[in-house]
N, CA, C and O of each residue as an XYZ file, in Angstrom:
888
protein
N     -30.546     22.610    -32.868
C     -30.992     21.734    -31.781
C     -30.145     21.954    -30.529
O     -28.930     22.137    -30.606
N     -30.797     21.933    -29.401
C     -30.080     22.072    -28.138
C     -29.220     20.837    -27.889
O     -29.665     19.703    -28.066
N     -27.981     21.085    -27.477
C     -27.077     19.997    -27.119
C     -27.128     19.770    -25.607
O     -27.201     20.719    -24.826
N     -27.090     18.516    -25.216
C     -27.159     18.151    -23.800
C     -25.786     17.675    -23.339
O     -25.173     16.798    -23.948
N     -25.319     18.282    -22.239
C     -23.991     17.980    -21.692
C     -24.136     17.488    -20.253
O     -24.065     18.292    -19.323
N     -24.336     16.201    -20.054
C     -24.455     15.685    -18.689
C     -23.161     15.904    -17.895
O     -22.062     15.651    -18.388
N     -23.319     16.374    -16.672
C     -22.179     16.610    -15.788
C     -21.881     15.362    -14.985
O     -22.744     14.857    -14.267
N     -20.648     14.858    -15.106
C     -20.310     13.621    -14.414
C     -20.200     13.801    -12.907
O     -19.980     12.830    -12.183
N     -20.350     15.034    -12.424
C     -20.390     15.248    -10.982
C     -21.520     14.436    -10.347
O     -21.454     14.084     -9.170
N     -22.556     14.144    -11.138
C     -23.705     13.386    -10.633
C     -23.659     11.908    -11.002
O     -24.613     11.173    -10.745
N     -22.564     11.471    -11.598
C     -22.439     10.064    -11.973
C     -22.061      9.214    -10.767
O     -21.719      9.733     -9.705
N     -22.128      7.903    -10.951
C     -21.681      6.947     -9.945
C     -20.180      6.719    -10.171
O     -19.788      6.063    -11.136
N     -19.351      7.258     -9.283
C     -17.908      7.184     -9.514
C     -17.352      5.769     -9.343
O     -16.222      5.498     -9.747
N     -18.122      4.884     -8.758
C     -17.695      3.485     -8.688
C     -17.889      2.791    -10.026
O     -17.366      1.701    -10.260
N     -18.661      3.450    -10.912
C     -18.936      2.878    -12.226
C     -18.920      3.980    -13.280
O     -19.790      4.035    -14.149
N     -17.915      4.860    -13.193
C     -17.910      6.067    -14.005
C     -17.843      5.765    -15.496
O     -18.576      6.365    -16.282
N     -16.981      4.852    -15.889
C     -16.879      4.524    -17.304
C     -18.195      4.024    -17.873
O     -18.600      4.428    -18.963
N     -18.859      3.149    -17.139
C     -20.141      2.628    -17.599
C     -21.195      3.724    -17.665
O     -22.019      3.742    -18.580
N     -21.172      4.641    -16.696
C     -22.142      5.741    -16.699
C     -21.933      6.658    -17.901
O     -22.900      7.123    -18.506
N     -20.686      6.914    -18.244
C     -20.407      7.764    -19.409
C     -20.854      7.065    -20.685
O     -21.443      7.700    -21.559
N     -20.586      5.779    -20.807
C     -21.051      5.026    -21.979
C     -22.578      5.065    -22.065
O     -23.150      5.175    -23.150
N     -23.218      4.972    -20.917
C     -24.686      4.943    -20.871
C     -25.285      6.250    -21.385
O     -26.246      6.231    -22.155
N     -24.730      7.374    -20.968
C     -25.306      8.646    -21.412
C     -24.936      8.927    -22.875
O     -25.679      9.614    -23.577
N     -23.810      8.409    -23.331
C     -23.478      8.550    -24.756
C     -24.467      7.765    -25.607
O     -24.959      8.265    -26.618
N     -24.755      6.540    -25.198
C     -25.719      5.724    -25.925
C     -27.114      6.321    -25.872
O     -27.930      6.082    -26.762
N     -27.391      7.099    -24.829
C     -28.707      7.717    -24.662
C     -28.870      8.981    -25.503
O     -29.962      9.546    -25.574
N     -27.784      9.425    -26.141
C     -27.901     10.571    -27.031
C     -27.293     11.853    -26.534
O     -27.533     12.908    -27.121
N     -26.507     11.805    -25.466
C     -25.823     13.016    -24.995
C     -24.850     13.509    -26.067
O     -24.339     12.727    -26.869
N     -24.605     14.813    -26.066
C     -23.744     15.425    -27.074
C     -22.341     15.729    -26.572
O     -21.386     15.742    -27.350
N     -22.216     15.974    -25.268
C     -20.973     16.457    -24.669
C     -20.877     15.842    -23.273
O     -21.899     15.618    -22.624
N     -19.675     15.571    -22.815
C     -19.455     15.182    -21.420
C     -18.918     16.408    -20.680
O     -17.865     16.941    -21.031
N     -19.642     16.846    -19.665
C     -19.249     18.023    -18.885
C     -18.539     17.552    -17.621
O     -19.063     16.740    -16.859
N     -17.336     18.081    -17.417
C     -16.488     17.613    -16.312
C     -16.162     18.792    -15.399
O     -15.442     19.709    -15.793
N     -16.691     18.763    -14.190
C     -16.491     19.833    -13.216
C     -15.258     19.563    -12.372
O     -15.170     18.537    -11.696
N     -14.306     20.487    -12.413
C     -13.075     20.377    -11.632
C     -13.075     21.486    -10.585
O     -13.063     22.667    -10.931
N     -13.089     21.111     -9.308
C     -13.183     22.078     -8.212
C     -12.052     21.866     -7.216
O     -11.673     20.733     -6.922
N     -11.519     22.971     -6.702
C     -10.322     22.879     -5.861
C     -10.556     23.141     -4.380
O      -9.614     23.087     -3.589
N     -11.798     23.425     -3.991
C     -12.061     23.714     -2.588
C     -11.617     25.099     -2.160
O     -11.713     25.440     -0.982
N     -11.132     25.904     -3.099
C     -10.681     27.266     -2.819
C     -11.542     28.261     -3.593
O     -12.179     29.131     -3.000
N     -11.558     28.128     -4.918
C     -12.402     29.007     -5.730
C     -13.876     28.756     -5.440
O     -14.682     29.686     -5.418
N     -14.216     27.505     -5.221
C     -15.564     27.123     -4.774
C     -15.410     26.218     -3.553
O     -14.376     25.570     -3.386
N     -16.441     26.173     -2.695
C     -16.307     25.422     -1.443
C     -16.572     23.931     -1.587
O     -17.375     23.362     -0.846
N     -15.901     23.304     -2.534
C     -16.079     21.876     -2.720
C     -14.874     21.341     -3.481
O     -14.213     22.075     -4.215
N     -14.600     20.068     -3.299
C     -13.546     19.378     -4.033
C     -14.177     18.367     -4.974
O     -15.189     17.747     -4.648
N     -13.572     18.206     -6.140
C     -14.085     17.180     -7.054
C     -12.911     16.520     -7.759
O     -11.813     16.445     -7.206
N     -13.131     16.054     -8.945
C     -12.128     15.283     -9.670
C     -11.058     16.177    -10.288
O     -11.182     17.402    -10.298
N     -10.004     15.541    -10.805
C      -8.928     16.288    -11.429
C      -8.366     15.556    -12.627
O      -9.051     14.758    -13.266
N      -7.133     15.834    -12.917
C      -6.484     15.324    -14.118
C      -6.503     13.797    -14.268
O      -6.786     13.309    -15.362
N      -6.211     13.022    -13.207
C      -6.171     11.570    -13.401
C      -7.495     10.990    -13.878
O      -7.509     10.052    -14.676
N      -8.609     11.541    -13.396
C      -9.915     11.022    -13.808
C     -10.187     11.351    -15.268
O     -10.664     10.503    -16.021
N      -9.882     12.585    -15.668
C     -10.073     12.958    -17.075
C      -9.280     12.032    -17.980
O      -9.793     11.542    -18.985
N      -8.037     11.799    -17.622
C      -7.170     10.929    -18.433
C      -7.711      9.505    -18.492
O      -7.671      8.869    -19.545
N      -8.216      9.004    -17.371
C      -8.695      7.620    -17.318
C      -9.965      7.400    -18.124
O     -10.133      6.343    -18.732
N     -10.868      8.389    -18.138
C     -12.144      8.189    -18.832
C     -12.088      8.644    -20.286
O     -13.037      8.418    -21.037
N     -10.999      9.276    -20.692
C     -10.907      9.734    -22.078
C     -11.110      8.609    -23.091
O     -11.811      8.817    -24.082
N     -10.527      7.427    -22.886
C     -10.724      6.364    -23.880
C     -12.136      5.790    -23.895
O     -12.484      5.039    -24.806
N     -12.941      6.123    -22.918
C     -14.263      5.522    -22.775
C     -15.267      6.087    -23.771
O     -16.210      5.398    -24.158
N     -15.070      7.341    -24.189
C     -16.090      8.019    -24.989
C     -15.469      8.826    -26.117
O     -14.373      9.372    -25.986
N     -16.195      8.888    -27.230
C     -15.786      9.726    -28.358
C     -16.391     11.119    -28.281
O     -16.084     11.971    -29.115
N     -17.250     11.364    -27.289
C     -17.879     12.672    -27.158
C     -16.854     13.732    -26.753
O     -15.851     13.412    -26.115
N     -17.101     14.996    -27.121
C     -16.228     16.064    -26.634
C     -16.263     16.154    -25.118
O     -17.320     16.004    -24.507
N     -15.124     16.397    -24.519
C     -15.020     16.636    -23.078
C     -14.920     18.133    -22.845
O     -13.944     18.763    -23.251
N     -15.923     18.704    -22.196
C     -15.887     20.110    -21.797
C     -15.484     20.146    -20.325
O     -16.280     19.812    -19.448
N     -14.259     20.550    -20.067
C     -13.740     20.588    -18.699
C     -13.958     21.986    -18.138
O     -13.429     22.969    -18.657
N     -14.741     22.057    -17.078
C     -15.130     23.320    -16.436
C     -14.275     23.498    -15.190
O     -14.491     22.841    -14.172
N     -13.297     24.401    -15.287
C     -12.347     24.615    -14.200
C     -12.889     25.644    -13.208
O     -13.000     26.827    -13.527
N     -13.220     25.185    -12.015
C     -13.637     26.066    -10.922
C     -12.500     26.090     -9.905
O     -12.627     25.606     -8.780
N     -11.386     26.671    -10.343
C     -10.153     26.639     -9.558
C      -9.436     27.983     -9.672
O      -9.666     28.741    -10.614
N      -8.574     28.267     -8.713
C      -7.759     29.479     -8.789
C      -6.603     29.244     -9.761
O      -6.110     28.125     -9.901
N      -6.186     30.310    -10.423
C      -5.088     30.266    -11.391
C      -5.222     29.073    -12.347
O      -4.309     28.253    -12.446
N      -6.335     28.977    -13.036
C      -6.578     27.804    -13.888
C      -5.561     27.641    -15.005
O      -5.300     26.522    -15.448
N      -4.974     28.762    -15.470
C      -4.017     28.722    -16.585
C      -2.788     27.872    -16.284
O      -2.087     27.447    -17.203
N      -2.525     27.623    -15.010
C      -1.391     26.770    -14.657
C      -1.586     25.326    -15.115
O      -0.626     24.562    -15.209
N      -2.836     24.961    -15.398
C      -3.156     23.560    -15.667
C      -3.645     23.316    -17.091
O      -4.047     22.200    -17.421
N      -3.617     24.343    -17.936
C      -4.150     24.188    -19.287
C      -3.434     23.086    -20.062
O      -4.086     22.237    -20.670
N      -2.129     23.088    -20.049
C      -1.386     22.093    -20.808
C      -1.661     20.680    -20.295
O      -1.789     19.743    -21.083
N      -1.749     20.535    -18.994
C      -1.991     19.211    -18.412
C      -3.367     18.683    -18.808
O      -3.512     17.496    -19.102
N      -4.378     19.552    -18.819
C      -5.715     19.092    -19.213
C      -5.781     18.809    -20.705
O      -6.504     17.909    -21.132
N      -5.043     19.558    -21.494
C      -4.984     19.256    -22.926
C      -4.404     17.859    -23.138
O      -4.928     17.089    -23.943
N      -3.335     17.526    -22.429
C      -2.707     16.214    -22.550
C      -3.616     15.112    -22.013
O      -3.579     13.980    -22.497
N      -4.438     15.447    -21.002
C      -5.337     14.454    -20.412
C      -6.514     14.130    -21.322
O      -7.165     13.098    -21.156
N      -6.793     15.019    -22.295
C      -7.859     14.708    -23.250
C      -9.010     15.684    -23.302
O     -10.040     15.377    -23.902
N      -8.873     16.859    -22.692
C      -9.941     17.857    -22.774
C     -10.062     18.374    -24.201
O      -9.056     18.590    -24.877
N     -11.291     18.571    -24.655
C     -11.535     19.166    -25.970
C     -11.880     20.647    -25.838
O     -11.451     21.477    -26.638
N     -12.655     20.951    -24.822
C     -13.024     22.325    -24.511
C     -12.539     22.607    -23.098
O     -12.605     21.736    -22.231
N     -12.057     23.808    -22.865
C     -11.611     24.190    -21.527
C     -12.278     25.509    -21.157
O     -12.106     26.524    -21.832
N     -13.042     25.470    -20.075
C     -13.801     26.632    -19.621
C     -13.326     27.017    -18.230
O     -13.285     26.181    -17.326
N     -12.966     28.282    -18.060
C     -12.555     28.757    -16.740
C     -13.383     29.983    -16.368
O     -14.091     30.543    -17.205
N     -13.288     30.393    -15.112
C     -14.151     31.467    -14.626
C     -13.535     32.838    -14.822
O     -12.363     33.069    -14.527
N     -14.362     33.741    -15.331
C     -13.948     35.129    -15.512
C     -13.506     35.736    -14.187
O     -12.637     36.607    -14.161
N     -14.095     35.282    -13.096
C     -13.816     35.858    -11.778
C     -12.438     35.480    -11.230
O     -12.047     35.946    -10.160
N     -11.706     34.641    -11.958
C     -10.379     34.241    -11.463
C      -9.339     35.348    -11.603
O      -8.269     35.259    -11.001
N      -9.629     36.389    -12.385
C      -8.688     37.505    -12.510
C      -9.435     38.784    -12.876
O     -10.366     38.765    -13.682
N      -9.020     39.874    -12.282
C      -9.577     41.186    -12.630
C      -8.753     41.863    -13.725
O      -9.072     42.976    -14.140
N      -7.706     41.204    -14.189
C      -6.810     41.739    -15.207
C      -7.237     41.210    -16.579
O      -7.105     40.016    -16.849
N      -7.745     42.084    -17.440
C      -8.232     41.652    -18.749
C      -7.109     41.046    -19.594
O      -7.352     40.163    -20.416
N      -5.887     41.521    -19.390
C      -4.750     40.956    -20.120
C      -4.515     39.505    -19.763
O      -4.175     38.699    -20.629
N      -4.693     39.164    -18.500
C      -4.535     37.778    -18.047
C      -5.607     36.900    -18.679
O      -5.324     35.792    -19.133
N      -6.842     37.401    -18.707
C      -7.948     36.636    -19.284
C      -7.708     36.398    -20.774
O      -7.859     35.276    -21.256
N      -7.337     37.444    -21.499
C      -7.078     37.302    -22.941
C      -5.947     36.321    -23.210
O      -6.053     35.476    -24.100
N      -4.866     36.429    -22.448
C      -3.734     35.522    -22.635
C      -4.146     34.082    -22.353
O      -3.694     33.159    -23.030
N      -5.010     33.889    -21.345
C      -5.471     32.540    -21.004
C      -6.296     31.944    -22.139
O      -6.123     30.776    -22.488
N      -7.184     32.737    -22.711
C      -8.005     32.251    -23.817
C      -7.147     31.888    -25.023
O      -7.372     30.868    -25.675
N      -6.173     32.725    -25.308
C      -5.272     32.448    -26.426
C      -4.436     31.193    -26.175
O      -4.146     30.437    -27.103
N      -4.055     30.977    -24.925
C      -3.285     29.785    -24.575
C      -4.098     28.516    -24.805
O      -3.593     27.531    -25.344
N      -5.357     28.553    -24.392
C      -6.228     27.392    -24.602
C      -6.304     27.055    -26.086
O      -6.173     25.893    -26.472
N      -6.514     28.066    -26.909
C      -6.634     27.827    -28.352
C      -5.323     27.323    -28.947
O      -5.325     26.484    -29.847
N      -4.214     27.834    -28.443
C      -2.915     27.397    -28.966
C      -2.658     25.925    -28.673
O      -1.848     25.281    -29.340
N      -3.358     25.397    -27.666
C      -3.218     23.987    -27.297
C      -4.201     23.099    -28.053
O      -4.258     21.890    -27.828
N      -4.977     23.710    -28.956
C      -5.881     22.942    -29.795
C      -7.248     22.689    -29.198
O      -7.992     21.845    -29.696
N      -7.594     23.409    -28.134
C      -8.898     23.246    -27.500
C      -9.786     24.447    -27.777
O      -9.298     25.517    -28.138
N     -11.095     24.269    -27.606
C     -12.025     25.393    -27.643
C     -11.953     26.125    -26.310
O     -11.813     25.506    -25.255
N     -12.050     27.453    -26.370
C     -11.864     28.284    -25.181
C     -13.199     28.819    -24.683
O     -13.978     29.394    -25.444
N     -13.450     28.621    -23.390
C     -14.694     29.087    -22.787
C     -14.476     29.880    -21.518
O     -13.492     29.694    -20.802
N     -15.418     30.769    -21.257
C     -15.454     31.513    -19.994
C     -16.787     31.236    -19.319
O     -17.825     31.151    -19.976
N     -16.747     31.098    -18.008
C     -17.957     30.940    -17.214
C     -18.107     32.121    -16.268
O     -17.120     32.699    -15.813
N     -19.376     32.478    -15.973
C     -19.644     33.553    -15.017
C     -20.611     33.075    -13.941
O     -21.549     32.322    -14.203
N     -20.351     33.535    -12.730
C     -21.208     33.221    -11.596
C     -22.497     34.041    -11.655
O     -22.588     34.997    -12.426
N     -23.493     33.675    -10.844
C     -24.766     34.402    -10.855
C     -24.650     35.902    -10.588
O     -25.429     36.678    -11.142
N     -23.704     36.328     -9.760
C     -23.600     37.748     -9.418
C     -22.821     38.567    -10.448
O     -22.787     39.794    -10.356
N     -22.199     37.911    -11.422
C     -21.370     38.624    -12.402
C     -22.230     39.152    -13.547
O     -22.928     38.368    -14.189
N     -22.203     40.462    -13.824
C     -22.997     41.017    -14.923
C     -22.538     40.456    -16.268
O     -21.341     40.251    -16.466
N     -23.450     40.207    -17.182
C     -23.068     39.648    -18.481
C     -22.166     40.576    -19.281
O     -21.372     40.117    -20.102
N     -22.284     41.879    -19.044
C     -21.459     42.840    -19.778
C     -19.965     42.612    -19.564
O     -19.149     43.024    -20.388
N     -19.605     41.956    -18.456
C     -18.188     41.714    -18.196
C     -17.585     40.696    -19.170
O     -16.365     40.598    -19.301
N     -18.446     39.947    -19.846
C     -17.970     38.994    -20.856
C     -17.682     39.695    -22.185
O     -16.847     39.231    -22.961
N     -18.359     40.797    -22.446
C     -18.332     41.418    -23.772
C     -16.922     41.694    -24.307
O     -16.677     41.461    -25.490
N     -15.984     42.183    -23.482
C     -14.654     42.482    -24.033
C     -13.909     41.261    -24.578
O     -12.934     41.405    -25.316
N     -14.366     40.067    -24.216
C     -13.634     38.848    -24.592
C     -14.354     38.031    -25.660
O     -13.878     36.959    -26.035
N     -15.476     38.510    -26.150
C     -16.281     37.715    -27.076
C     -15.520     37.310    -28.332
O     -15.744     36.226    -28.870
N     -14.625     38.168    -28.802
C     -13.865     37.839    -30.017
C     -12.999     36.596    -29.846
O     -12.671     35.924    -30.824
N     -12.631     36.293    -28.612
C     -11.734     35.163    -28.346
C     -12.474     33.900    -27.903
O     -11.856     32.852    -27.717
N     -13.788     33.997    -27.734
C     -14.524     32.920    -27.077
C     -15.204     31.970    -28.056
O     -15.827     32.395    -29.029
N     -15.071     30.681    -27.779
C     -15.858     29.657    -28.456
C     -17.116     29.331    -27.660
O     -18.109     28.869    -28.223
N     -17.073     29.571    -26.350
C     -18.158     29.160    -25.455
C     -18.291     30.152    -24.309
O     -17.294     30.619    -23.758
N     -19.535     30.468    -23.954
C     -19.823     31.223    -22.735
C     -20.757     30.371    -21.890
O     -21.838     29.990    -22.339
N     -20.337     30.074    -20.664
C     -21.116     29.246    -19.746
C     -21.702     30.134    -18.653
O     -20.973     30.692    -17.833
N     -23.016     30.255    -18.652
C     -23.713     31.063    -17.656
C     -24.164     30.155    -16.521
O     -24.980     29.257    -16.723
N     -23.629     30.393    -15.324
C     -24.043     29.597    -14.166
C     -25.407     30.072    -13.689
O     -25.619     31.263    -13.465
N     -26.328     29.130    -13.537
C     -27.667     29.446    -13.053
C     -27.871     28.950    -11.622
O     -28.993     28.908    -11.117
N     -26.769     28.578    -10.983
C     -26.688     28.332     -9.535
C     -25.310     28.814     -9.096
O     -24.449     29.090     -9.932
N     -25.105     28.914     -7.802
C     -23.756     29.204     -7.312
C     -22.887     27.971     -7.535
O     -23.247     26.884     -7.085
N     -21.758     28.111     -8.214
C     -20.945     26.933     -8.522
C     -20.381     26.263     -7.274
O     -20.058     26.919     -6.284
N     -20.274     24.945     -7.350
C     -19.672     24.208     -6.250
C     -20.393     22.926     -5.886
O     -19.763     21.945     -5.491
N     -21.719     22.928     -6.019
C     -22.493     21.754     -5.606
C     -23.607     21.470     -6.597
O     -24.154     22.387     -7.210
N     -23.939     20.199     -6.751
C     -25.061     19.804     -7.585
C     -26.366     19.873     -6.819
O     -26.393     20.196     -5.632
N     -27.453     19.561     -7.520
C     -28.796     19.478     -6.923
C     -29.261     20.789     -6.289
O     -29.969     20.773     -5.282
N     -28.868     21.916     -6.870
C     -29.371     23.199     -6.409
C     -30.554     23.640     -7.266
O     -30.738     23.153     -8.381
N     -31.352     24.564     -6.737
C     -32.462     25.123     -7.501
C     -31.950     26.205     -8.439
O     -31.106     27.021     -8.069
N     -32.470     26.198     -9.651
C     -32.075     27.195    -10.639
C     -32.467     28.602    -10.182
O     -33.531     28.813     -9.601
N     -31.572     29.559    -10.463
C     -31.866     30.976    -10.241
C     -32.354     31.518    -11.579
O     -31.530     31.831    -12.438
N     -33.669     31.641    -11.787
C     -34.186     31.957    -13.121
C     -33.740     33.305    -13.661
O     -33.666     33.492    -14.876
N     -33.440     34.247    -12.770
C     -32.997     35.564    -13.229
C     -31.711     35.483    -14.052
O     -31.456     36.334    -14.904
N     -30.909     34.456    -13.790
C     -29.640     34.302    -14.508
C     -29.850     34.013    -15.988
O     -28.962     34.273    -16.800
N     -31.014     33.477    -16.347
C     -31.270     33.131    -17.742
C     -31.286     34.366    -18.632
O     -30.999     34.270    -19.825
N     -31.617     35.522    -18.069
C     -31.656     36.756    -18.862
C     -30.285     37.088    -19.443
O     -30.184     37.732    -20.487
N     -29.236     36.644    -18.763
C     -27.886     36.935    -19.240
C     -27.615     36.315    -20.610
O     -26.878     36.874    -21.422
N     -28.220     35.155    -20.851
C     -27.990     34.458    -22.115
C     -28.417     35.334    -23.281
O     -27.673     35.502    -24.248
N     -29.621     35.891    -23.186
C     -30.112     36.748    -24.252
C     -29.263     37.992    -24.439
O     -29.035     38.428    -25.567
N     -28.793     38.564    -23.340
C     -27.961     39.766    -23.425
C     -26.636     39.473    -24.122
O     -26.173     40.256    -24.951
N     -26.037     38.347    -23.779
C     -24.766     37.970    -24.405
C     -24.981     37.625    -25.875
O     -24.172     37.998    -26.725
N     -26.068     36.914    -26.179
C     -26.357     36.559    -27.564
C     -26.552     37.803    -28.425
O     -26.008     37.891    -29.526
N     -27.317     38.753    -27.931
C     -27.573     39.963    -28.726
C     -26.293     40.734    -29.010
O     -26.096     41.234    -30.118
N     -25.415     40.829    -27.999
C     -24.158     41.538    -28.210
C     -23.277     40.781    -29.196
O     -22.635     41.393    -30.050
N     -23.244     39.465    -29.086
C     -22.437     38.669    -30.014
C     -22.956     38.822    -31.443
O     -22.167     39.006    -32.369
N     -24.264     38.749    -31.626
C     -24.845     38.880    -32.960
C     -24.595     40.271    -33.526
O     -24.348     40.417    -34.723
N     -24.657     41.285    -32.684
C     -24.397     42.654    -33.133
C     -22.996     42.774    -33.722
O     -22.757     43.561    -34.638
N     -22.085     41.990    -33.186
C     -20.688     42.037    -33.634
C     -20.342     40.935    -34.637
O     -19.177     40.753    -34.990
N     -21.350     40.211    -35.088
C     -21.120     39.164    -36.070
C     -20.426     37.942    -35.516
O     -19.744     37.227    -36.249
N     -20.592     37.693    -34.225
C     -19.948     36.564    -33.556
C     -20.982     35.509    -33.195
O     -22.172     35.805    -33.088
N     -20.526     34.286    -33.011
C     -21.471     33.203    -32.689
C     -20.883     32.194    -31.717
O     -20.799     31.009    -32.040
N     -20.470     32.640    -30.523
C     -19.995     31.667    -29.534
C     -21.139     30.767    -29.089
O     -22.300     31.177    -29.103
N     -20.813     29.555    -28.699
C     -21.811     28.675    -28.104
C     -22.192     29.231    -26.736
O     -21.329     29.661    -25.971
N     -23.476     29.221    -26.435
C     -23.956     29.700    -25.150
C     -24.510     28.525    -24.365
O     -25.304     27.737    -24.878
N     -24.082     28.418    -23.116
C     -24.423     27.267    -22.298
C     -24.954     27.713    -20.944
O     -24.543     28.750    -20.424
N     -25.872     26.927    -20.369
C     -26.319     27.175    -18.998
C     -26.004     25.956    -18.148
O     -25.960     24.826    -18.637
N     -25.788     26.210    -16.871
C     -25.369     25.135    -15.955
C     -25.929     25.420    -14.575
O     -25.569     26.410    -13.938
N     -26.823     24.535    -14.114
C     -27.306     24.635    -12.742
C     -28.816     24.562    -12.616
O     -29.532     25.405    -13.155
N     -29.296     23.556    -11.905
C     -30.720     23.437    -11.633
C     -31.554     23.017    -12.824
O     -32.766     23.229    -12.840
N     -30.920     22.426    -13.817
C     -31.642     21.983    -15.013
C     -32.297     20.640    -14.739
O     -31.632     19.682    -14.343
N     -33.598     20.579    -14.951
C     -34.336     19.323    -14.784
C     -35.630     19.394    -15.597
O     -35.863     20.359    -16.325
N     -36.452     18.381    -15.467
C     -37.688     18.335    -16.259
C     -38.598     19.518    -15.965
O     -39.320     19.978    -16.849
N     -38.572     20.013    -14.739
C     -39.459     21.110    -14.358
C     -38.981     22.470    -14.854
O     -39.796     23.361    -15.094
N     -37.671     22.640    -15.011
C     -37.121     23.949    -15.388
C     -36.737     24.041    -16.859
O     -36.451     25.134    -17.348
N     -36.724     22.932    -17.565
C     -36.174     22.904    -18.922
C     -36.933     23.810    -19.889
O     -36.313     24.507    -20.692
N     -38.249     23.811    -19.826
C     -39.021     24.599    -20.794
C     -38.731     26.080    -20.646
O     -38.487     26.774    -21.633
N     -38.757     26.566    -19.411
C     -38.443     27.975    -19.172
C     -37.016     28.283    -19.596
O     -36.753     29.329    -20.191
N     -36.105     27.387    -19.296
C     -34.698     27.602    -19.635
C     -34.500     27.688    -21.141
O     -33.750     28.542    -21.613
N     -35.160     26.817    -21.905
C     -34.964     26.800    -23.361
C     -35.316     28.138    -24.003
O     -34.727     28.522    -25.014
N     -36.266     28.838    -23.422
C     -36.712     30.112    -23.998
C     -35.636     31.190    -23.938
O     -35.762     32.216    -24.606
N     -34.582     30.978    -23.153
C     -33.545     32.002    -23.013
C     -32.605     32.050    -24.207
O     -31.898     33.040    -24.395
N     -32.587     30.997    -25.015
C     -31.841     31.042    -26.260
C     -30.438     30.472    -26.246
O     -29.629     30.821    -27.105
N     -30.124     29.605    -25.296
C     -28.799     28.987    -25.258
C     -28.715     27.841    -26.262
O     -29.709     27.489    -26.897
N     -27.521     27.261    -26.401
C     -27.297     26.139    -27.311
C     -27.004     24.852    -26.544
O     -27.397     23.767    -26.973
N     -26.310     24.975    -25.403
C     -25.899     23.799    -24.629
C     -26.523     23.848    -23.235
O     -26.480     24.877    -22.560
N     -27.093     22.741    -22.822
C     -27.699     22.619    -21.498
C     -26.909     21.599    -20.689
O     -26.886     20.415    -21.022
N     -26.263     22.064    -19.628
C     -25.563     21.159    -18.722
C     -26.564     20.629    -17.705
O     -27.275     21.401    -17.062
N     -26.615     19.329    -17.566
C     -27.546     18.707    -16.624
C     -26.840     17.553    -15.932
O     -26.194     16.735    -16.587
N     -26.958     17.482    -14.619
C     -26.286     16.434    -13.865
C     -27.227     15.336    -13.422
O     -27.408     14.339    -14.121
N     -27.825     15.522    -12.264
C     -28.670     14.483    -11.686
C     -29.889     14.187    -12.539
O     -30.399     13.067    -12.511
N     -30.369     15.169    -13.302
C     -31.545     14.934    -14.151
C     -31.288     13.815    -15.147
O     -32.185     13.024    -15.439
N     -30.066     13.742    -15.672
C     -29.736     12.704    -16.653
C     -29.187     11.452    -15.984
O     -29.677     10.349    -16.224
N     -28.174     11.621    -15.150
C     -27.561     10.441    -14.534
C     -28.496      9.744    -13.551
O     -28.363      8.544    -13.309
N     -29.436     10.487    -12.987
C     -30.377      9.890    -12.047
C     -31.641      9.354    -12.685
O     -32.491      8.789    -11.996
N     -31.779      9.522    -13.998
C     -32.993      9.094    -14.692
C     -32.985      7.589    -14.940
O     -31.945      7.008    -15.248
N     -34.146      6.969    -14.804
C     -34.264      5.550    -15.137
C     -34.045      5.326    -16.625
O     -33.474      4.313    -17.028
N     -34.499      6.276    -17.443
C     -34.333      6.207    -18.891
C     -33.646      7.484    -19.359
O     -34.325      8.445    -19.719
N     -32.308      7.518    -19.362
C     -31.598      8.740    -19.752
C     -31.973      9.267    -21.133
O     -32.015     10.479    -21.345
N     -32.246      8.364    -22.073
C     -32.593      8.808    -23.425
C     -33.880      9.616    -23.420
O     -33.989     10.628    -24.113
N     -34.852      9.169    -22.638
C     -36.103      9.907    -22.543
C     -35.893     11.253    -21.876
O     -36.481     12.251    -22.292
N     -35.063     11.290    -20.850
C     -34.795     12.557    -20.168
C     -34.078     13.531    -21.092
O     -34.406     14.718    -21.113
N     -33.111     13.050    -21.851
C     -32.398     13.918    -22.785
C     -33.363     14.489    -23.817
O     -33.287     15.674    -24.141
N     -34.269     13.666    -24.337
C     -35.274     14.166    -25.284
C     -36.176     15.203    -24.643
O     -36.511     16.216    -25.258
N     -36.568     14.943    -23.401
C     -37.433     15.881    -22.682
C     -36.731     17.221    -22.478
O     -37.333     18.275    -22.677
N     -35.468     17.181    -22.083
C     -34.725     18.421    -21.862
C     -34.585     19.215    -23.157
O     -34.623     20.446    -23.142
N     -34.423     18.521    -24.261
C     -34.312     19.201    -25.563
C     -35.638     19.794    -26.007
O     -35.669     20.700    -26.839
N     -36.734     19.284    -25.454
C     -38.051     19.728    -25.895
C     -38.617     18.874    -26.999
O     -39.550     19.279    -27.693
N     -38.047     17.671    -27.168
C     -38.517     16.758    -28.183
C     -39.632     15.886    -27.609
O     -39.703     15.666    -26.399
N     -40.492     15.399    -28.483
C     -41.461     14.417    -28.042
C     -40.728     13.114    -27.788
O     -39.765     12.799    -28.487
N     -41.171     12.353    -26.800
C     -40.483     11.114    -26.468
C     -40.495     10.169    -27.665
O     -41.531      9.893    -28.270
N     -39.293      9.688    -27.976
C     -39.164      8.818    -29.132
C     -39.009      9.585    -30.437
O     -38.815      8.988    -31.496
N     -39.097     10.943    -30.358
C     -38.975     11.712    -31.590
C     -37.834     12.617    -31.506
O     -37.561     13.356    -32.452
């Protein structure tokens, strides 16, 4: 079954704890937390204090998506703040040794290790790191802002990464992030991912439970 990971970037920050409880009660599987520094991507968002504050609110896994330069400097701090999964961008370093060491560091801290790739990054660039990965996050929009239109060509990367992983007997979780809504969900599901990150589609829905079922491809109420 597809897992739904609502991104709190689209939540009401004046009522963040209540919004997280609401999507958990609605059947969400993961809380997706976007951390942006205004340098790696052209936007600023939340950081360590928010993760720490909302950790007691939910029992769901926290997938912290670091869209920041030199993300490895903050791995220990996010582990202490309550992150369960830590995903950083492959584009943060051209040195494969740095990437491998970062993934190993995340795991040594007791978290699942993920890599994310931007729309322009070929999926083959992930292949050398598949042995170390618990999660691959394929961006289907340019990272930095919510409410963008999905770039459907990016969905092809999911199948390419899955086939290479299966060829090698590996099974990392595959996730998509960007432009996911009721109109794009059916096409997106066909690409073969496991986790669907959705922001405004879930947090902006009058009935989040119905939206989560719709995104999964379930009949309403089923």
